[in-house]
Structures are given as C-alpha cells and as structure tokens.
C-alpha positions as CSV (number, residue, x, y, z in Angstrom):
1,M,27.5,15.6,17.8
2,N,25.7,12.3,17.8
3,D,23.5,11.5,14.8
4,P,19.8,11.9,15.5
5,H,18.0,8.6,16.3
6,A,14.7,7.4,15.0
7,V,12.8,4.3,16.1
8,V,10.5,2.9,13.4
9,V,7.7,0.7,14.6
10,G,6.8,-1.8,11.9
11,A,8.9,-3.3,9.1
12,G,6.4,-3.4,6.3
13,I,6.9,-1.4,3.1
14,G,6.0,1.9,4.8
15,G,8.3,1.3,7.8
16,L,11.3,0.1,5.8
17,S,10.8,3.0,3.3
18,A,10.8,5.5,6.2
19,A,14.0,3.8,7.7
20,V,15.7,4.1,4.3
21,A,14.6,7.8,3.9
22,L,15.8,8.8,7.3
23,R,19.2,7.0,6.9
24,R,19.8,8.8,3.7
25,Q,19.5,12.1,5.7
26,G,22.0,11.0,8.3
27,W,19.7,9.5,10.9
28,R,20.5,6.5,13.0
29,V,17.5,4.2,12.7
30,T,16.2,1.2,14.7
31,V,13.3,-0.8,13.2
32,L,11.2,-2.8,15.6
33,E,9.1,-5.6,14.1
34,R,6.8,-7.8,16.2
35,A,7.0,-10.7,13.8
36,A,9.8,-13.2,14.5
37,E,10.9,-13.1,10.8
38,L,11.0,-10.3,8.3
39,R,8.9,-11.5,5.4
40,E,6.0,-10.4,3.1
41,V,3.0,-12.3,2.0
42,G,2.8,-13.9,-1.4
43,A,0.9,-11.3,-3.3
44,G,1.6,-8.6,-5.8
45,L,1.5,-4.8,-6.1
46,T,1.0,-2.3,-8.9
47,L,3.4,0.6,-8.5
48,M,2.0,3.7,-10.1
49,A,4.2,6.7,-11.2
50,N,4.1,8.3,-7.7
51,A,5.4,5.1,-6.0
52,L,8.2,4.7,-8.6
53,R,9.2,8.3,-8.2
54,G,9.3,7.8,-4.4
55,L,11.5,4.8,-4.8
56,D,13.8,6.8,-7.1
57,A,14.0,9.4,-4.3
58,L,15.1,6.6,-1.9
59,G,17.8,5.5,-4.4
60,L,16.0,2.2,-5.1
61,G,14.0,2.8,-8.3
62,A,16.7,1.3,-10.5
63,A,16.8,-1.8,-8.4
64,V,13.1,-2.2,-8.6
65,R,13.1,-1.7,-12.4
66,R,16.0,-4.0,-12.9
67,G,14.1,-7.0,-11.8
68,E,12.0,-9.2,-14.0
69,H,8.8,-7.2,-13.5
70,A,6.0,-6.4,-15.9
71,E,4.6,-3.2,-17.1
72,A,0.9,-3.0,-16.2
73,P,-0.9,-0.3,-18.1
74,G,-4.2,-2.0,-17.4
75,G,-7.9,-1.8,-18.4
76,I,-11.4,-2.7,-17.3
77,R,-13.6,-5.4,-18.7
78,D,-17.1,-6.8,-17.9
79,R,-17.6,-10.3,-16.8
80,R,-18.0,-11.5,-20.4
81,G,-14.5,-10.2,-21.2
82,R,-15.6,-7.1,-23.3
83,W,-13.3,-4.1,-22.8
84,L,-15.0,-1.2,-21.1
85,S,-11.9,1.0,-20.9
86,R,-8.2,0.5,-22.0
87,V,-5.2,2.3,-20.7
88,D,-2.6,2.9,-23.4
89,G,0.9,2.4,-21.9
90,A,2.6,4.8,-24.3
91,E,0.1,7.6,-23.5
92,M,0.5,6.8,-19.8
93,T,4.3,7.3,-20.2
94,R,3.7,10.5,-22.0
95,Q,1.5,12.0,-19.4
96,L,3.2,10.6,-16.2
97,G,6.7,9.8,-17.3
98,T,6.4,6.1,-16.7
99,T,3.9,3.3,-17.1
100,A,2.8,1.3,-14.0
101,L,4.8,-1.7,-12.9
102,G,3.6,-5.0,-11.5
103,V,6.0,-6.4,-8.8
104,H,5.8,-9.2,-6.3
105,R,5.3,-7.6,-2.8
106,A,8.1,-9.8,-1.4
107,T,10.5,-8.5,-4.0
108,L,9.9,-4.9,-3.1
109,H,10.2,-5.8,0.6
110,R,13.5,-7.5,0.0
111,I,15.0,-4.5,-1.9
112,L,14.0,-2.1,0.9
113,R,15.3,-4.5,3.6
114,E,18.7,-4.9,1.8
115,A,19.1,-1.1,1.8
116,L,19.4,-1.2,5.6
117,P,22.1,-2.6,7.8
118,A,21.0,-5.9,9.4
119,S,21.9,-4.4,12.8
120,S,19.2,-1.8,12.5
121,L,16.4,-4.4,12.4
122,R,15.0,-6.1,15.5
123,T,12.5,-8.8,15.1
124,G,10.2,-10.4,17.7
125,A,9.9,-6.9,19.2
126,E,6.4,-6.0,20.2
127,V,5.9,-2.4,21.2
128,E,3.8,-2.0,24.3
129,H,3.9,1.7,24.9
130,V,5.2,5.0,23.4
131,E,5.7,8.2,25.4
132,P,5.8,11.0,22.7
133,G,7.6,13.5,25.0
134,P,8.3,17.1,24.2
135,D,12.1,16.7,23.9
136,R,12.7,12.9,23.5
137,A,10.4,10.0,22.9
138,E,10.5,6.7,24.7
139,V,9.5,3.3,23.4
140,R,8.9,0.3,25.6
141,Y,8.8,-3.0,23.8
142,R,8.9,-6.7,24.7
143,G,11.6,-8.7,22.9
144,P,13.0,-12.2,23.0
145,D,15.2,-11.2,26.0
146,G,12.5,-9.4,28.0
147,T,11.2,-5.8,28.2
148,R,13.4,-3.1,26.8
149,R,13.3,0.7,26.4
150,L,14.6,2.9,23.8
151,T,14.8,6.7,23.7
152,A,14.8,8.5,20.4
153,D,14.5,11.9,18.8
154,L,11.7,10.6,16.6
155,V,9.3,7.6,16.6
156,V,7.7,6.6,13.3
157,G,4.5,4.6,13.7
158,A,4.3,2.3,10.7
159,D,2.5,-0.6,12.5
160,G,-0.3,-1.0,10.0
161,L,-4.1,-1.3,9.9
162,R,-4.5,-2.2,13.5
163,S,-1.9,0.3,14.7
164,R,-1.2,0.2,18.4
165,L,0.4,3.6,18.3
166,R,-2.7,5.2,16.6
167,A,-5.0,3.6,19.2
168,Q,-2.8,4.8,22.1
169,L,-2.2,8.3,21.0
170,W,-5.5,9.0,19.3
171,P,-7.9,7.0,21.5
172,E,-10.9,9.1,20.5
173,I,-10.6,7.9,16.8
174,P,-12.6,4.8,16.1
175,A,-10.8,1.7,14.8
176,P,-10.9,1.0,11.1
177,V,-14.3,-0.3,10.0
178,Y,-15.3,-2.9,7.4
179,A,-15.7,-1.4,4.0
180,G,-18.2,-3.9,2.8
181,S,-16.1,-6.3,0.8
182,T,-14.0,-9.4,1.3
183,A,-11.0,-10.2,-0.9
184,W,-9.0,-13.3,-2.0
185,R,-5.5,-13.0,-3.5
186,A,-2.6,-15.1,-4.7
187,A,0.6,-14.9,-6.6
188,I,1.1,-17.9,-9.0
189,A,3.3,-19.2,-11.7
190,F,1.6,-18.4,-15.0
191,P,4.0,-18.0,-18.0
192,D,1.3,-17.3,-20.7
193,P,1.0,-13.6,-21.6
194,V,-2.0,-12.0,-19.9
195,P,-2.9,-8.3,-20.0
196,A,-3.3,-6.4,-16.7
197,A,-7.0,-6.0,-16.2
198,I,-9.9,-5.5,-13.8
199,T,-13.2,-7.3,-14.5
200,W,-16.4,-5.9,-12.9
201,G,-19.5,-8.0,-12.3
202,P,-22.5,-7.1,-10.1
203,A,-21.0,-6.6,-6.6
204,A,-17.9,-8.5,-7.6
205,E,-14.5,-7.9,-9.1
206,F,-11.6,-9.9,-10.4
207,G,-8.2,-8.4,-11.1
208,M,-4.9,-9.8,-12.7
209,V,-1.5,-8.2,-12.9
210,P,1.6,-9.8,-14.4
211,I,4.5,-9.4,-12.0
212,G,7.3,-10.7,-14.2
213,A,9.5,-13.9,-14.2
214,G,6.5,-16.0,-15.3
215,Q,4.4,-14.9,-12.4
216,L,1.0,-13.3,-12.0
217,Y,-0.9,-11.8,-9.2
218,W,-4.7,-12.2,-9.1
219,Y,-7.3,-11.0,-6.6
220,A,-11.0,-11.4,-6.3
221,A,-13.4,-9.2,-4.3
222,L,-17.0,-9.7,-3.3
223,T,-19.6,-7.7,-1.4
224,A,-20.3,-9.9,1.6
225,P,-20.9,-9.8,5.3
226,P,-17.7,-9.5,7.4
227,G,-15.9,-12.4,9.0
228,E,-16.9,-15.1,6.6
229,H,-14.5,-17.9,5.7
230,A,-14.7,-21.1,3.7
231,P,-13.1,-24.5,4.4
232,D,-11.5,-24.2,1.0
233,E,-11.1,-20.6,-0.1
234,L,-9.9,-21.5,-3.6
235,A,-13.1,-23.5,-4.1
236,A,-15.1,-20.5,-2.9
237,V,-13.4,-18.3,-5.5
238,R,-14.0,-20.9,-8.3
239,E,-17.6,-21.2,-7.3
240,R,-18.1,-17.4,-7.7
241,F,-15.8,-16.5,-10.5
242,G,-15.1,-19.8,-12.3
243,T,-17.5,-19.1,-15.2
244,W,-16.2,-15.6,-15.9
245,H,-14.3,-14.9,-19.1
246,A,-10.8,-16.3,-20.0
247,P,-8.3,-16.5,-18.6
248,I,-9.9,-16.3,-15.2
249,P,-10.8,-20.0,-15.1
250,E,-7.3,-20.9,-16.3
251,L,-5.8,-18.7,-13.5
252,L,-7.8,-20.4,-10.9
253,A,-6.9,-23.8,-12.3
254,A,-3.2,-22.9,-12.0
255,T,-3.5,-21.8,-8.4
256,P,-2.3,-24.3,-5.7
257,P,-4.9,-24.5,-2.9
258,G,-2.5,-23.5,-0.1
259,V,-1.5,-20.1,-1.5
260,V,-4.8,-18.3,-1.5
261,L,-5.1,-15.5,1.1
262,R,-8.4,-14.1,2.3
263,N,-9.0,-10.8,4.1
264,D,-11.9,-8.5,4.8
265,I,-11.2,-4.9,3.5
266,H,-11.2,-2.1,6.1
267,H,-10.7,1.6,6.0
268,L,-10.4,4.4,8.5
269,A,-13.9,6.0,8.3
270,T,-13.0,8.8,10.8
271,P,-9.8,10.5,9.5
272,L,-7.1,11.5,11.9
273,P,-7.0,15.2,12.8
274,S,-3.2,15.0,12.7
275,Y,-0.5,12.4,11.8
276,V,1.8,13.8,14.5
277,R,1.7,13.8,18.3
278,G,4.8,15.1,20.1
279,R,7.7,13.3,18.6
280,V,5.7,10.5,17.1
281,A,4.6,10.6,13.4
282,L,2.4,8.0,11.7
283,L,2.6,6.9,8.1
284,G,1.1,4.3,5.8
285,D,-1.8,2.2,7.0
286,A,-1.2,3.4,10.6
287,A,-2.1,6.9,9.4
288,H,-4.6,6.4,6.6
289,P,-5.7,2.8,6.0
290,M,-7.6,2.8,2.7
291,T,-9.4,0.4,0.4
292,P,-7.3,-1.1,-2.4
293,N,-9.5,0.2,-5.2
294,L,-7.0,2.7,-6.6
295,G,-3.9,0.6,-6.0
296,Q,-2.5,3.4,-3.9
297,G,-1.9,1.8,-0.4
298,A,1.8,1.1,-0.9
299,G,2.3,4.2,-3.0
300,Q,0.9,6.5,-0.3
301,A,3.1,4.9,2.3
302,I,6.2,5.4,0.1
303,E,5.2,9.0,-0.4
304,D,4.8,9.5,3.4
305,A,8.3,8.0,4.0
306,V,10.0,10.2,1.3
307,V,8.4,13.4,2.6
308,L,9.3,12.5,6.2
309,G,12.9,12.0,5.2
310,A,12.9,15.3,3.3
311,V,11.6,17.4,6.2
312,C,14.0,15.7,8.6
313,A,17.0,16.3,6.5
314,A,18.4,18.9,8.9
315,G,18.4,16.4,11.8
316,A,16.5,16.7,15.0
317,E,16.8,20.4,15.4
318,G,13.4,22.1,15.6
319,L,11.6,18.7,15.2
320,P,8.1,19.9,16.3
321,A,8.0,22.4,13.4
322,V,9.5,19.8,11.1
323,L,6.8,17.2,11.9
324,A,4.1,19.9,11.5
325,A,5.4,20.4,8.0
326,Y,5.2,16.7,7.4
327,D,1.6,16.7,8.5
328,R,0.7,19.7,6.4
329,Q,2.1,18.0,3.3
330,R,0.9,14.5,3.7
331,R,-2.5,14.5,5.5
332,P,-4.6,16.4,2.9
333,R,-3.3,14.4,0.0
334,S,-3.3,10.9,1.6
335,Q,-6.8,11.4,3.1
336,A,-8.1,12.7,-0.3
337,V,-6.7,9.5,-2.0
338,A,-8.3,7.4,0.7
339,R,-11.7,9.0,0.1
340,A,-11.4,8.6,-3.6
341,S,-10.4,5.0,-3.2
342,F,-13.5,4.3,-1.1
343,R,-15.7,6.0,-3.7
344,A,-14.1,4.1,-6.5
345,G,-15.1,0.8,-4.8
346,R,-18.7,2.0,-4.5
347,Y,-18.8,2.9,-8.2
348,G,-16.9,-0.2,-9.3
349,Q,-16.8,-3.5,-7.4
350,Q,-19.7,-2.8,-5.0
351,L,-22.2,-1.6,-7.7
352,R,-25.0,-4.1,-7.7
353,N,-28.1,-2.6,-9.3
354,P,-28.4,-3.9,-12.9
355,L,-29.5,-0.5,-14.3
356,A,-26.7,1.3,-12.6
357,V,-24.2,-1.3,-13.8
358,T,-25.4,-0.8,-17.4
359,V,-25.2,3.0,-17.2
360,R,-21.7,2.8,-15.6
361,N,-20.4,0.4,-18.3
362,A,-21.8,2.6,-21.1
363,A,-20.2,5.7,-19.6
364,L,-16.9,3.9,-19.5
365,R,-17.1,2.8,-23.1
366,L,-17.8,6.4,-24.2
367,T,-15.0,8.0,-22.1
368,P,-11.9,8.8,-24.2
369,A,-8.8,7.0,-23.1
370,R,-7.0,10.3,-22.5
371,A,-9.7,11.4,-20.1
372,T,-9.4,8.1,-18.2
373,L,-5.7,8.7,-17.9
374,R,-6.2,12.3,-16.7
375,G,-8.4,10.9,-13.9
376,M,-5.6,8.5,-12.9
377,A,-3.0,11.3,-13.0
378,R,-4.8,13.1,-10.2
379,H,-3.5,10.5,-7.8
380,A,-0.3,9.2,-9.6
381,D,1.2,12.5,-10.7
382,W,3.2,13.3,-7.6
383,R,6.8,14.4,-7.3
384,P,9.1,14.1,-4.3
385,P,10.1,17.3,-2.4
386,A,13.7,18.4,-2.1
387,P,15.2,17.7,1.3
388,V,14.9,20.7,3.7
389,R,18.4,21.6,5.0
C-alpha cells in the first residue's frame, strides 16, 4: 500500500513544521513554495513553552536548544526605563517547565528545513488553484518548467497572511485588516548583555530580545495610518524612539541601515468558521493571522502542525473525520489566542490617553509576579496530543 501523500502549500515555519509532523507519521510530503529560494527574514522570535513543547514533539527541540540562543524571561518598562513588571525565569520554569527562548527566525527555519529531504521541497512553485475533492485533492501550480498538477490525499494551506487558499475556499471571509499599528524590526550584532524587555510609551512600543551568539532582535511599533513608509526607515525609528531609555539609543546606533524591515500589522477580524474544507486544512497565518502582541504567531503555527500530524497518524483512512478532529482541537484555542493578542495590543502598545496609561502602569506595578505568570500560562501552557492510531 502506498504511503499517503500530502501537499503543503508554503514553506514558512508553519508549513515546514506540518511537513515534518506528517513525515513522522509515515506520510509522503511535497512542499510547494512560491519563492525562488527558501530563506527567512533577518528577525527574531521568542519561543514560549508551548512552541518548545511542539518542537519537542517534532523531534527538533533538542536541536533548537543546542544552538547559541538566549533565555528570554522578559519584563515590561516605561519609556524612562522604570520596570513595571518583571518575569522571573526560575518561576516561569517552575510553572511551565521551561523559560522562553530567543532564537533567530532563520535558525529555526533552517532546523525545520534540514529535517526534510531536499527532494520534498519545490521552490518557485506558485499555487494557482486547489480542488478540495471528496476523495482526493488536486493542486495546480506554476513552476519554472510550466504548469503542473499534483493529486494528494491531503493539502495543507500554510501560505501565510495573504493566503490564496483561504481566499479561494472561503471567499465570503474578508481579507485580513489593518490592526492600527506599523512595526519595524531588525536582528543585529550586539554582544553586550541586555535583558529581554518591552517598553511602553503612549501609542508606541519598543522590544528587545537577545537571540544568542552575540545577536539581538529589536522591534518598534507605533500607532499610525496604514501604508506609510520613510525614505530611511532606521532614521524614522531613531526620530521616534532615539530619546527613550538605554540601551535603546545604543541598539539603534548599532543597527546597519539596510537591515531594518517595516511592515504594517494585520489580523483576521472575521474568524474562519472552519479550518477545513474537503481535503484541505489551513494552519498558521493562513488560518488565524494574529497581531504579535503575545508573541504567539509561530507558536500557534507549530501547535497546528503537531496536532495535524497527531490526528493523521493513522494515514489517509477516514480523513474527513480526522480533519474535523483537527478543526475541533485547533480552531477554538488559536482563535482565542488571536483575540487575546489583539486585546493585548489595545491595552499595551496602542494605549494613548495619559490617564489610562498612568492607571495601567500603576496596575502593573501592583500585580504580583506570580499573577503575571499565571496570565502568560493561559496561552503558553499547552501540551501536544498523542498520535491517534
């Protein structure tokens, strides 16, 4: 009997995680990526306990932890540098079993990519249409040598924020909308020790996460109209954040001009009624694009992939019921995290009113550290399911 075949559309972190998860359960996997080269942008990630457990379930947790990464327990400051809230790394480990980990996005992408045979990855392959089918799915894509078709038992849509599969199969769902903030980010060489931290100012936020090997990831977010860009994005960040507390000016001074990325932040304001249509299942940003305020985008994509692999462990037999189980397990949790992340942005970075900022900061100072961690645990305390045979 032939191994069941899955086509994964998109070779980002979610798509590669899904490919690894399915291969571990005996599936033959083809990954289609429209970019000509497999690479990730120069930015960082904070992997919470749920993401690390998911990577453990994929057999890659040890490889991620072996690298020169940095523990990132974190904390929140005001723009003068005064701590509003601290997260104790030892207490986080006690409650969640692990602290958070700062990692370069490209490093995680490489580890996932190397867990797959090179023959399973097809680049320069832009998917044009998917037919979900009751018994088999068909994918039509345009590659370097023309239009091709693949049939599969399962198609996994992991094609990101502007998912073509989501738009095709759920045309009634509006596209992701602007969440009200624009963000800059960069990964830089910065060997000096820096604590992981978020700094809140009125309608503005600056974050920093050590990612090991003498590197640091920083980001800055600002409430602003959509679509704005500056001739020199680094100069725009310096103008807005250059007078904030140390080491923010030093980080910006150490940033080469060409490495700064700028993107408006979007989210799916109208949640999907299902992540499954026929033999197509969506995951990651294709299913639930969310704001980055809880640092859970990659974590939720990894969770999706692990659960999809677990429910598909028996192969393609009874796949409609299997995919319904995936939807039941993943949609309520991931959509709840997306809602919580959007609310966190309104309460944090987007808060502008001076009185409201004062009240929020006072409340944070008065909140015990254990209570803050319990709030984090609501989203990070997830454990992978056992494969369903």
